[in-house]
C-alpha positions as CSV (number, residue, x, y, z in Angstrom):
1,M,-165.4,-60.4,87.8
2,S,-168.6,-58.4,87.5
3,H,-168.4,-55.7,90.0
4,I,-172.3,-55.1,90.1
5,S,-174.1,-58.8,91.3
6,E,-176.9,-60.0,89.3
7,K,-179.4,-59.2,92.2
8,D,-178.5,-55.5,91.6
9,Q,-178.5,-55.8,87.9
10,E,-182.0,-56.8,87.9
11,V,-182.9,-54.1,90.0
12,L,-181.5,-51.7,88.5
13,K,-182.6,-52.7,85.1
14,K,-186.4,-52.7,86.7
15,M,-185.0,-49.1,87.8
16,F,-184.0,-48.1,84.4
17,S,-187.0,-49.0,82.7
18,A,-188.8,-45.6,83.7
19,M,-186.3,-43.6,82.2
20,Q,-187.7,-40.9,80.2
21,N,-184.8,-39.3,78.2
22,D,-181.3,-40.7,77.4
23,V,-178.2,-40.1,79.8
24,K,-174.8,-39.9,78.6
25,I,-171.7,-41.2,81.0
26,I,-168.4,-39.8,79.7
27,L,-165.4,-41.7,81.6
28,F,-161.8,-39.6,81.6
29,T,-158.9,-42.0,82.2
30,Q,-155.5,-42.9,80.5
31,E,-154.0,-45.7,78.6
32,F,-151.8,-46.6,81.5
33,E,-155.2,-46.2,83.8
34,C,-154.2,-45.2,87.2
35,E,-154.8,-47.0,90.5
36,Y,-158.9,-46.2,90.2
37,C,-159.3,-45.8,86.8
38,Q,-159.5,-49.4,85.5
39,M,-162.2,-50.2,88.2
40,T,-164.2,-47.2,87.5
41,H,-163.8,-48.2,83.9
42,E,-165.2,-51.3,84.3
43,L,-168.0,-50.4,86.5
44,M,-168.8,-48.1,83.8
45,K,-169.2,-50.1,81.4
46,E,-170.9,-52.6,83.3
47,L,-173.5,-49.8,83.8
48,A,-174.1,-48.8,80.7
49,Q,-175.2,-52.0,79.3
50,L,-178.0,-52.2,81.8
51,S,-180.4,-49.5,79.9
52,D,-180.5,-48.4,76.3
53,K,-181.2,-45.2,77.7
54,I,-177.3,-45.0,79.4
55,S,-174.5,-44.6,76.7
56,L,-170.9,-44.4,78.0
57,E,-167.9,-42.5,76.0
58,I,-164.1,-42.7,77.3
59,Y,-161.8,-40.3,77.1
60,D,-157.9,-40.5,77.0
61,F,-157.0,-37.5,80.0
62,V,-153.5,-37.4,78.0
63,K,-154.5,-37.8,74.4
64,N,-158.0,-36.2,73.9
65,E,-157.1,-32.8,75.2
66,A,-160.0,-30.5,73.6
67,E,-162.8,-33.2,75.6
68,V,-160.7,-32.6,79.0
69,A,-160.5,-28.6,78.1
70,E,-164.8,-28.8,77.5
71,Y,-165.3,-30.6,80.5
72,K,-163.0,-28.7,82.5
73,I,-161.4,-31.8,84.1
74,E,-158.5,-31.5,86.4
75,E,-158.3,-35.0,88.0
76,I,-158.9,-38.9,87.0
77,P,-160.6,-40.7,87.2
78,A,-163.5,-38.5,86.4
79,I,-167.0,-38.9,85.7
80,V,-169.3,-36.6,83.6
81,V,-173.2,-37.2,84.3
82,R,-175.3,-35.2,81.3
83,G,-178.4,-35.2,79.4
84,E,-179.0,-33.2,76.3
85,K,-176.4,-30.8,77.9
86,D,-173.6,-30.7,80.5
87,H,-175.2,-29.8,83.8
88,G,-171.8,-29.7,85.7
89,I,-172.6,-32.6,87.7
90,R,-169.2,-34.8,88.2
91,F,-167.8,-37.6,90.3
92,L,-164.0,-37.2,90.9
93,G,-163.2,-40.9,92.3
94,I,-164.9,-43.7,91.7
95,P,-168.1,-43.4,92.9
96,A,-168.4,-47.2,94.8
97,G,-170.0,-48.0,98.2
98,Y,-172.6,-45.5,99.1
99,E,-172.3,-43.0,96.5
100,F,-173.0,-45.8,93.7
101,G,-176.8,-44.9,95.1
102,S,-175.6,-41.1,94.2
103,L,-174.8,-42.0,90.5
104,I,-177.8,-43.8,90.2
105,E,-180.2,-41.2,91.6
106,D,-178.4,-38.4,89.4
107,I,-178.7,-40.9,86.3
108,M,-182.6,-41.0,87.1
109,N,-183.0,-37.2,88.0
110,I,-181.5,-36.1,84.7
111,S,-183.3,-38.6,82.7
112,K,-186.8,-37.3,84.2
113,G,-185.0,-33.6,84.4
114,A,-186.7,-33.1,87.8
115,T,-185.2,-33.0,91.3
116,S,-186.3,-34.1,94.8
117,L,-185.6,-30.4,95.9
118,S,-188.3,-28.0,97.5
119,A,-189.9,-25.3,95.8
120,E,-187.9,-22.7,98.2
121,T,-184.7,-24.3,96.9
122,K,-185.4,-24.2,93.3
123,E,-186.5,-20.3,93.4
124,A,-183.4,-19.2,95.5
125,L,-181.2,-21.3,92.2
126,S,-183.3,-19.5,90.3
127,N,-182.1,-15.9,90.9
128,L,-178.5,-16.9,91.2
129,K,-176.5,-14.3,89.4
130,K,-173.1,-15.3,90.0
131,P,-171.7,-19.1,89.3
132,L,-170.9,-21.4,92.2
133,H,-169.0,-24.7,92.8
134,I,-169.8,-27.1,95.0
135,K,-167.3,-29.5,95.8
136,V,-168.4,-32.5,98.5
137,F,-165.6,-34.2,100.0
138,V,-166.6,-38.0,100.9
139,T,-165.4,-41.5,101.5
140,P,-167.3,-45.0,99.9
141,T,-168.3,-45.9,103.8
142,C,-170.0,-42.6,104.9
143,P,-173.4,-43.5,105.1
144,H,-174.1,-39.4,105.3
145,C,-172.6,-38.3,102.5
146,P,-174.9,-39.4,99.5
147,R,-177.4,-37.2,100.9
148,A,-174.9,-33.9,100.6
149,V,-173.7,-35.1,97.1
150,L,-177.2,-35.2,96.0
151,M,-178.3,-32.2,97.0
152,A,-175.3,-30.6,95.2
153,H,-175.6,-32.5,92.3
154,E,-179.7,-31.9,92.4
155,M,-178.8,-27.6,92.6
156,A,-176.6,-28.3,89.4
157,L,-179.6,-29.7,87.5
158,E,-181.6,-27.1,88.6
159,S,-179.4,-24.2,88.1
160,D,-176.7,-23.5,85.1
161,M,-175.1,-21.6,87.9
162,V,-174.1,-24.0,89.5
163,T,-171.6,-26.7,89.3
164,A,-170.8,-30.0,91.8
165,D,-168.2,-32.2,91.9
166,M,-168.3,-35.3,94.8
167,I,-164.6,-36.0,95.5
168,E,-163.6,-39.5,96.8
169,V,-160.7,-38.2,99.5
170,T,-158.9,-41.3,99.9
171,E,-158.1,-41.2,95.8
172,F,-157.1,-37.7,96.5
173,P,-155.2,-37.1,99.3
174,H,-153.3,-34.2,98.1
175,L,-157.0,-32.3,97.8
176,A,-158.1,-33.4,101.1
177,H,-155.0,-32.3,102.4
178,H,-155.3,-28.6,100.7
179,Y,-159.1,-28.2,101.7
180,D,-158.3,-29.5,105.3
181,V,-160.6,-32.2,105.2
182,G,-161.0,-33.7,108.4
183,A,-164.7,-35.1,108.6
184,V,-166.8,-35.8,105.9
185,P,-169.3,-34.9,104.2
186,K,-167.2,-31.5,103.5
187,M,-168.6,-29.0,101.7
188,V,-166.5,-26.2,99.8
189,V,-168.0,-23.9,97.6
190,N,-166.0,-21.5,95.6
191,E,-163.0,-21.9,97.4
192,T,-164.7,-19.2,100.0
193,V,-167.2,-21.1,102.3
194,D,-167.2,-24.3,103.6
195,F,-169.1,-26.7,105.9
196,V,-169.1,-29.8,107.5
197,G,-171.7,-32.8,108.1
198,A,-175.4,-33.9,107.2
199,V,-177.2,-30.8,107.0
200,P,-180.4,-30.3,106.2
201,E,-181.4,-28.8,102.7
202,P,-182.4,-25.1,104.4
203,Q,-179.1,-24.6,105.9
204,Y,-177.7,-26.4,103.3
205,L,-178.7,-23.8,100.5
206,E,-178.3,-20.9,103.4
207,Q,-174.4,-22.1,103.1
208,V,-174.3,-22.1,99.4
209,L,-175.8,-18.7,98.8
210,R,-173.3,-17.4,101.3
211,A,-170.8,-17.7,98.6
212,A,-172.9,-16.2,96.2
213,T,-172.5,-12.5,98.1
214,D,-169.0,-12.7,99.0
């Protein structure tokens, strides 16, 4: 059974026809696939077939130790979305529901090498001197989560000092418990700063930059 309807496939094919540069999706799974690994595998395979500019690489979390170490993968299923280089853009858990849209926007942004972030945000990110790791905790049914994920991923695309993970809390309850996720989206930056909710870009940036001064 297809995870992407025929109607949506046609929409995506039209959208992907505007891609400028190649995008690589790297999936980390394992031979005896975890509860959501198989579905994620199937979804990424379907997606990659919709454009010649999208390629899919699959690595085994147990067997492919070098790639796991290179991309710093600690949980599966995990997805890396990259262009010519790794921008630090990650999905931990299946990008389903509203988060499928985040993945599509990431693909388009990486392909064109540009984001919708403001000039002020881009300038602030260009001046970063300290690495920042943004974790965005989400659920597939949260309508406000994709924007929070996309903003973090766009920051990672704009700055080599930023890495950003989407983390699907229902798939990783131990992480939800560890970070005391009571509502989504919840953002945690460098383990020191956290904030919750649909935050406008200037306030989002302000919170992220707080971690740069800690």
